[in-house]
VOKE-356670 format. One record per residue (C-alpha): x, y, z; residue number from 1. Coordinates in Angstrom, 2 decimals. Layout:
N
- c1 c2 c3 nr
- X Y Z NUM
...
// end
This chain:
317
- c1 c2 c3 nr
- 72.92 35.44 -13.76 1
- 70.65 38.32 -12.69 2
- 68.02 37.13 -15.19 3
- 68.18 33.62 -13.78 4
- 67.88 35.01 -10.27 5
- 64.83 37.09 -11.19 6
- 63.24 34.12 -12.89 7
- 63.84 32.02 -9.81 8
- 62.24 34.67 -7.63 9
- 59.21 34.89 -9.90 10
- 58.87 31.11 -9.83 11
- 59.08 31.10 -6.05 12
- 56.39 33.81 -5.78 13
- 54.16 31.86 -8.18 14
- 54.57 28.62 -6.22 15
- 53.88 30.42 -2.93 16
- 50.75 31.95 -4.43 17
- 49.55 28.56 -5.62 18
- 50.23 27.00 -2.24 19
- 48.42 29.84 -0.50 20
- 45.51 29.47 -2.93 21
- 45.30 25.72 -2.28 22
- 45.21 26.28 1.45 23
- 42.47 28.88 1.06 24
- 40.41 26.56 -1.13 25
- 40.87 23.72 1.33 26
- 39.62 25.94 4.12 27
- 36.60 27.34 2.26 28
- 35.71 24.28 0.24 29
- 34.29 24.04 -3.26 30
- 30.78 24.38 -4.66 31
- 30.19 23.27 -8.22 32
- 28.04 25.15 -10.69 33
- 27.13 21.76 -12.18 34
- 25.17 20.49 -9.14 35
- 21.89 18.94 -10.29 36
- 19.70 15.89 -10.66 37
- 20.88 13.26 -13.12 38
- 17.23 12.54 -13.96 39
- 15.55 15.90 -14.43 40
- 11.97 14.72 -15.08 41
- 9.69 12.41 -13.12 42
- 6.15 11.21 -13.79 43
- 4.39 9.98 -10.66 44
- 1.02 8.99 -9.20 45
- 0.42 10.76 -5.90 46
- -1.63 9.61 -2.94 47
- -0.19 6.14 -2.40 48
- 3.24 5.45 -0.95 49
- 5.99 7.98 -0.38 50
- 7.55 9.19 -3.64 51
- 11.25 10.01 -3.55 52
- 13.45 11.46 -6.27 53
- 17.12 10.69 -6.71 54
- 19.58 12.73 -4.67 55
- 21.42 15.70 -6.11 56
- 24.66 14.93 -7.93 57
- 27.06 17.21 -6.01 58
- 29.85 17.12 -8.64 59
- 32.59 16.89 -5.99 60
- 31.24 19.87 -4.04 61
- 32.46 20.00 -0.46 62
- 30.19 18.24 1.99 63
- 28.07 18.64 3.97 64
- 25.64 20.44 1.70 65
- 22.35 22.00 2.74 66
- 19.60 21.82 0.13 67
- 16.24 23.56 0.25 68
- 13.30 24.15 -2.07 69
- 13.47 27.78 -3.17 70
- 10.46 27.65 -5.46 71
- 7.88 25.34 -7.03 72
- 6.44 26.93 -10.16 73
- 4.86 26.23 -13.53 74
- 6.39 26.65 -16.98 75
- 5.49 30.35 -17.00 76
- 7.18 30.98 -13.67 77
- 4.00 31.22 -11.58 78
- 4.84 30.06 -8.04 79
- 2.54 27.52 -6.34 80
- 2.49 29.32 -2.99 81
- -0.34 27.28 -1.46 82
- 1.42 24.06 -2.39 83
- 4.68 25.23 -0.81 84
- 2.77 26.00 2.39 85
- 0.76 22.73 2.30 86
- 1.52 20.47 5.28 87
- 0.26 16.95 5.99 88
- 0.11 14.56 8.93 89
- 2.38 11.65 8.07 90
- 4.92 9.33 9.70 91
- 8.61 8.83 10.18 92
- 9.40 5.12 10.22 93
- 11.90 3.74 12.70 94
- 11.54 0.17 11.40 95
- 10.08 -1.78 8.49 96
- 6.82 -3.75 8.78 97
- 7.05 -7.44 8.04 98
- 3.52 -7.74 6.66 99
- 2.66 -10.15 9.50 100
- 1.47 -7.52 11.98 101
- -1.96 -8.21 13.45 102
- -2.76 -4.79 14.90 103
- -2.10 -1.10 14.39 104
- -0.48 -1.06 17.83 105
- 2.35 -3.18 16.44 106
- 2.75 -0.79 13.52 107
- 2.65 2.29 15.73 108
- 5.67 1.00 17.64 109
- 7.82 1.52 14.55 110
- 6.44 4.84 13.28 111
- 6.22 8.35 14.69 112
- 3.45 10.78 13.66 113
- 4.80 14.08 12.31 114
- 3.51 17.08 10.40 115
- 5.65 17.82 7.34 116
- 5.45 19.84 4.13 117
- 3.50 17.76 1.61 118
- 6.43 18.22 -0.75 119
- 9.57 17.92 1.33 120
- 13.32 17.76 0.76 121
- 16.12 15.90 2.47 122
- 18.49 18.79 3.24 123
- 21.58 16.59 3.33 124
- 21.27 15.29 -0.24 125
- 18.50 17.22 -2.02 126
- 16.17 14.25 -2.41 127
- 12.60 15.46 -3.07 128
- 9.92 13.68 -1.03 129
- 6.17 13.65 -1.76 130
- 4.18 12.12 1.09 131
- 1.31 9.71 0.53 132
- -1.02 12.00 2.46 133
- -0.66 14.79 -0.15 134
- -4.14 14.15 -1.55 135
- -5.83 17.57 -1.57 136
- -6.45 18.05 -5.29 137
- -7.46 21.68 -4.75 138
- -3.92 22.43 -3.60 139
- -2.05 19.68 -5.45 140
- -3.96 18.84 -8.65 141
- -2.73 16.94 -11.65 142
- -0.05 19.00 -13.33 143
- 3.58 19.77 -14.01 144
- 5.68 21.18 -11.17 145
- 9.13 22.70 -11.67 146
- 11.58 23.00 -8.75 147
- 14.27 25.60 -8.11 148
- 16.71 24.27 -5.51 149
- 19.10 26.26 -3.33 150
- 22.30 24.49 -2.30 151
- 24.70 25.78 0.36 152
- 28.02 24.60 1.74 153
- 31.16 26.10 3.28 154
- 32.14 27.65 -0.07 155
- 28.90 29.55 -0.59 156
- 25.56 28.90 -2.22 157
- 24.01 28.47 -5.66 158
- 20.49 28.28 -7.02 159
- 19.79 25.46 -9.44 160
- 17.00 26.84 -11.62 161
- 14.52 24.37 -13.13 162
- 16.43 21.59 -11.39 163
- 13.62 19.04 -11.49 164
- 10.24 18.72 -13.20 165
- 7.63 16.40 -11.69 166
- 4.42 15.57 -13.58 167
- 1.74 14.27 -11.23 168
- -1.57 12.44 -11.43 169
- -3.65 11.95 -8.26 170
- -4.32 8.28 -7.60 171
- -7.97 8.76 -6.66 172
- -9.99 7.70 -3.61 173
- -9.82 3.94 -4.24 174
- -7.95 1.30 -6.20 175
- -9.05 -1.93 -7.84 176
- -7.14 -4.63 -9.68 177
- -8.71 -7.72 -11.22 178
- -6.81 -10.93 -10.45 179
- -8.74 -13.98 -11.66 180
- -11.82 -16.20 -11.88 181
- -12.58 -19.92 -11.97 182
- -15.86 -21.57 -13.07 183
- -17.19 -18.31 -14.56 184
- -16.07 -16.14 -17.48 185
- -15.45 -12.97 -15.51 186
- -16.66 -10.35 -13.06 187
- -17.64 -6.70 -13.34 188
- -16.67 -4.78 -10.21 189
- -18.01 -1.30 -9.52 190
- -16.78 0.77 -6.58 191
- -18.69 3.99 -5.92 192
- -18.67 6.49 -3.09 193
- -22.27 6.97 -2.01 194
- -21.75 9.40 0.85 195
- -18.88 11.50 2.18 196
- -17.94 11.27 5.84 197
- -15.18 12.24 8.23 198
- -16.02 9.48 10.70 199
- -16.28 5.70 10.38 200
- -16.24 4.20 6.89 201
- -18.94 1.83 5.68 202
- -18.67 -0.70 2.86 203
- -21.90 -2.06 1.33 204
- -20.96 -5.16 -0.66 205
- -23.29 -6.91 -3.11 206
- -22.57 -9.95 -5.27 207
- -25.00 -10.35 -8.17 208
- -25.92 -13.18 -10.51 209
- -25.89 -12.48 -14.25 210
- -29.60 -11.54 -14.10 211
- -28.88 -8.94 -11.40 212
- -30.40 -10.81 -8.46 213
- -28.31 -10.73 -5.25 214
- -26.46 -13.70 -3.77 215
- -26.76 -14.21 -0.02 216
- -23.32 -13.30 1.41 217
- -23.59 -16.22 3.88 218
- -23.17 -18.62 0.94 219
- -19.84 -17.08 -0.14 220
- -16.68 -18.41 1.47 221
- -13.17 -16.99 1.56 222
- -10.10 -18.96 0.54 223
- -7.52 -19.51 3.24 224
- -4.03 -18.32 2.27 225
- -2.57 -19.31 5.60 226
- -2.04 -22.51 7.54 227
- -4.04 -24.43 10.12 228
- -1.99 -22.77 12.83 229
- -2.12 -19.30 11.24 230
- -5.25 -18.96 9.07 231
- -5.44 -16.07 6.63 232
- -8.92 -16.05 5.10 233
- -9.24 -13.67 2.15 234
- -12.85 -12.75 2.78 235
- -14.55 -9.54 3.86 236
- -13.57 -10.09 7.48 237
- -10.03 -9.27 6.41 238
- -9.54 -5.50 6.26 239
- -5.84 -5.59 6.92 240
- -4.99 -3.65 10.04 241
- -8.15 -1.55 10.01 242
- -10.41 -2.39 12.92 243
- -13.89 -3.63 11.95 244
- -16.47 -2.02 14.22 245
- -19.50 -3.72 12.72 246
- -20.02 -6.66 10.35 247
- -23.61 -7.44 9.32 248
- -24.85 -9.97 6.76 249
- -28.21 -9.33 5.12 250
- -29.83 -11.70 2.57 251
- -28.90 -9.35 -0.30 252
- -25.80 -7.55 0.94 253
- -22.97 -7.29 3.41 254
- -22.34 -4.14 5.45 255
- -18.96 -3.51 7.07 256
- -18.11 -0.52 9.22 257
- -14.46 0.24 9.95 258
- -12.86 2.67 12.36 259
- -11.33 4.62 9.51 260
- -9.28 4.58 6.34 261
- -7.20 3.62 4.56 262
- -8.55 0.12 4.04 263
- -6.37 -1.85 4.39 264
- -3.23 0.10 3.60 265
- -0.69 1.48 6.01 266
- 0.33 4.96 4.93 267
- 3.86 6.26 4.89 268
- 5.87 3.48 3.29 269
- 7.82 3.93 0.06 270
- 6.11 2.63 -3.05 271
- 7.63 -0.69 -4.10 272
- 8.57 -1.60 -0.54 273
- 7.66 -5.20 -1.33 274
- 5.28 -5.61 1.60 275
- 1.62 -6.22 0.65 276
- 0.13 -3.22 2.42 277
- -1.24 -1.23 -0.52 278
- -4.32 -3.35 -1.28 279
- -6.34 -6.20 0.16 280
- -7.01 -9.51 -1.59 281
- -10.63 -10.69 -1.71 282
- -10.91 -14.35 -2.83 283
- -14.42 -15.79 -2.62 284
- -16.02 -19.02 -3.80 285
- -19.30 -20.96 -3.74 286
- -19.59 -24.69 -4.44 287
- -22.92 -24.66 -6.31 288
- -25.76 -23.24 -4.24 289
- -25.60 -19.70 -5.66 290
- -25.68 -20.26 -9.45 291
- -25.92 -24.04 -9.77 292
- -22.19 -24.63 -10.20 293
- -18.86 -23.90 -8.53 294
- -17.31 -20.47 -9.05 295
- -14.44 -18.49 -7.60 296
- -13.28 -14.90 -8.10 297
- -10.46 -12.87 -6.63 298
- -9.31 -9.27 -6.83 299
- -7.34 -6.61 -4.93 300
- -8.81 -3.36 -3.67 301
- -8.21 -0.47 -1.30 302
- -10.26 2.47 -0.03 303
- -8.43 5.72 0.74 304
- -11.20 8.16 1.68 305
- -13.78 7.90 4.48 306
- -17.47 7.64 3.68 307
- -20.06 5.11 2.58 308
- -18.93 2.98 -0.35 309
- -20.95 0.66 -2.59 310
- -18.97 -2.30 -3.92 311
- -20.88 -4.37 -6.46 312
- -19.53 -7.61 -7.97 313
- -21.54 -8.94 -10.91 314
- -20.78 -12.45 -12.14 315
- -20.45 -13.23 -15.85 316
- -21.17 -16.84 -16.91 317
// end
């Protein structure tokens, strides 16, 4: 009987200890040693839209968590101090553009200018954010960047070493994408920066015959993608939401001066947003006066850095 009594007492003490332990754990919470990113490597092109990683998988850790970037380093452990201190002027968006805005004023109503670390983190879920304005290749060149992440909650904190590796390639100062031709066999498009500038941006556009002689820009017409009530000509008057300060046609070239860059993109939106703000469509045609027959060409382009740019379109036929 005494043995049974002692056993009962020991069982009661054990149960009480377990109950006390459960209450303590409930109060302090739980932080898992297995916190991490399910996808540990990313390959991205910087300098376009916002790039965002997946959130941390918290592995049932007590929420809320507080995540921060402890270190960004290379494979040998060298810390990229300048990159961690690199800040950019960007935007927080309070709404989503429709793609039908006709002025920057309409866009500015749904975005707020902010200065943020070029490589940021959402502290509530650990999502890594690289802003579109992170374009300084001296600070953020092409390379492989490894992140150590610190995670805190009510139960304590852990450091997730080598939590995420991001391989980056800068997008460059412009983009071009061929779309199509009709009446000719093709086009060769060359976009070159002729002069750097921090002020207005100038585009010098030339369209050349196959022998290299220029076509008068007055003879080239833009296709209308809109309606009679809402025309949407895809010619060089259409720089998206960038204001055109000056538009001058010469017999051999077209010169366009805009208030700034990017042309025509709106910075700060996630890549793949589905709204056509990352490039501008140029769709030009001539019935026969330029080369003796009808032709049409169309392509998409964007300019991301201020300066004077030469854009040359040579027809192949």
